[in-house]
C-alpha positions as CSV (number, residue, x, y, z in Angstrom):
1,X,91.3,73.0,120.8
2,X,94.6,74.0,122.3
3,X,97.1,76.7,121.3
4,X,100.9,76.3,121.6
5,X,103.6,78.9,121.4
6,X,107.0,77.8,120.2
7,X,109.4,79.6,122.5
8,X,112.2,79.2,120.0
9,X,110.3,81.1,117.3
10,X,108.5,83.8,119.4
11,X,110.2,87.2,119.0
12,X,108.0,89.1,121.3
13,X,105.9,91.0,118.8
14,X,102.9,90.2,121.0
15,X,100.2,90.4,118.3
16,X,98.7,87.4,120.0
17,X,98.2,89.3,123.2
18,X,96.5,92.1,121.3
19,X,94.2,89.8,119.4
20,X,93.6,87.2,122.1
21,X,94.8,88.3,125.5
22,X,92.4,85.8,127.1
23,X,94.6,83.0,125.6
24,X,98.1,84.4,125.9
25,X,100.4,86.1,128.4
26,X,104.0,87.3,128.3
27,X,106.9,86.5,130.5
28,X,109.3,89.0,132.1
29,X,111.2,89.3,128.8
30,X,108.1,90.0,126.7
31,X,107.8,86.6,125.1
32,X,104.4,85.0,124.7
33,X,103.1,81.8,126.3
34,X,99.7,80.1,126.6
35,X,97.3,80.7,129.5
36,X,95.3,77.8,131.0
37,X,97.6,75.1,129.6
38,X,96.7,76.3,126.1
39,X,93.0,75.1,126.4
40,X,90.8,77.3,124.2
41,X,87.2,77.6,125.2
42,X,84.6,77.3,122.4
43,X,83.8,81.0,122.5
44,X,87.5,82.0,121.9
45,X,88.3,79.6,119.0
46,X,88.0,82.4,116.4
47,X,90.4,84.5,118.4
48,X,92.9,81.6,118.6
49,X,92.8,81.3,114.8
50,X,93.3,85.0,114.4
51,X,96.4,84.9,116.6
52,X,97.8,82.0,114.5
53,X,97.2,83.9,111.3
54,X,98.7,87.1,112.6
55,X,101.9,85.8,114.2
56,X,104.8,87.1,112.1
57,X,107.1,84.4,113.3
58,X,104.6,81.5,112.8
59,X,105.3,80.6,116.4
60,X,101.7,79.7,117.3
61,X,100.0,76.5,116.4
62,X,96.6,75.0,117.1
63,X,95.9,71.4,118.1
64,X,92.3,70.4,117.3
65,X,90.5,67.9,119.6
């Protein structure tokens, strides 16, 4: 599984950081991006799904293996 943040949709609410800080980071302007090239370890898959479900801008997507 991999997560992707669409930089054109992200508005910097950072709910993804709050829910899954292991998977996301922010740039100098406060916009989210993926850590580890978006690769989601098995133990963090549920957190990735929570981040997708809670993004108010629908800027996060999941790519399943």
